[in-house]
Steps between C-alpha positions, in 0.01 A plus 500: 500500500222652711455791261480263202238290677302812585522623140380162376206512741408849379501386137296195596236708681472718190442189288833540324596137547773475232681797657455354849648171383788669319601689816523167681688324224748787462607469864673163544524533878128571525380236255704237686359597841188354660318836479599542136388151406171547683442826310586331171265209576215744578563680171503173305174397668342839427599472134345153479829310496383254765755229421788747531360642824475149643855420389633811674306433819617136497861616473456696823393196701500547875664843479183681397187555704329620182589178316362285784179702495475472120541122505266458798224681310573303185488170691172595666343591166616168356352309794843399632403576859797318653748730324283806559483421870873430530602828334240707684604341830861599431385857445279496811791373709724771356240772559298397809337844524330451162151378587410487130743210459330312785167564326646363176617187682144449624363549147748248361408246770130549425552461128707186556236345723226583247705332228516172696 
């Protein structure tokens, strides 16, 4: 599983996205894991398949830090500051050493207060 994920990442870094995706899809254990789904979602996003990337991230729910981050950014960009704050707060609580998340919470609060 780890070697397949690494191979997929190598193909992805080389811009060989169809090969990167195929490596994931050919390994059922990997493609059904959180790491495999995150990698597949990133590939879909990179290829412009935004709806599919969102579907994959949504299927991960609370299990994926990457999915929470993705949806927090999306909510912020859409002006849904309540959701952006909630998701970012979950991440900040999970990773208290990450000062960038605290900064993001401040930015979200500022944007929400400016909206009012």
